[in-house]
C-alpha positions as MATLAB code, in Angstrom:
seq = 'MSFQTINPATGELLVEVPMQSDDEVFAALQRADERYRVADSVVGS';
ca = [
       7.702   -7.808   13.559;
       7.221   -6.515   10.663;
       8.131   -7.200    6.866;
      11.614   -6.288    4.959;
      11.736   -5.438    1.284;
      15.649   -5.841    0.171;
      17.505   -4.699   -2.515;
      18.624   -8.042   -4.009;
      20.993   -6.789   -5.895;
      22.860   -4.789   -2.916;
      21.416   -5.737   -0.430;
      20.111   -2.573    1.156;
      16.614   -2.374    3.134;
      15.080   -0.388    1.169;
      11.489   -0.273    3.579;
      10.157   -2.231    6.617;
       6.447   -2.244    7.178;
       4.197   -3.498   10.019;
       2.353   -6.255    9.760;
      -1.432   -5.949    9.778;
      -4.076   -7.949   10.220;
      -6.295   -8.673    7.035;
      -8.943   -6.316    7.897;
      -6.363   -2.843    7.962;
      -5.493   -4.509    5.102;
      -9.037   -3.984    3.697;
      -9.784   -0.919    5.215;
      -6.982    0.666    2.984;
      -7.809   -1.270    0.253;
     -11.697    0.035    0.650;
      -9.858    3.803    1.268;
      -7.947    3.196   -1.514;
     -10.875    2.424   -4.393;
     -13.310    5.482   -3.172;
      -9.959    7.598   -3.700;
      -8.874    5.971   -7.078;
     -12.464    6.794   -8.315;
     -12.909    9.996   -7.006;
      -9.950   11.081   -8.743;
     -10.884    9.019  -11.951;
     -14.468   11.049  -11.716;
     -12.813   14.232  -11.672;
      -9.607   13.980  -14.304;
     -13.206   11.523  -16.497;
     -14.862   14.547  -16.351;
];
């Protein structure tokens, strides 16, 4: 099963993303937050 993003103006399929479990989404959000904090500390220095 997957999730599709379709351009409403053209009907073109832009991307098809596989569905993720709650745990997979939570883990991805944690990784993104960690990377953001690292990048922010480097830029903010």
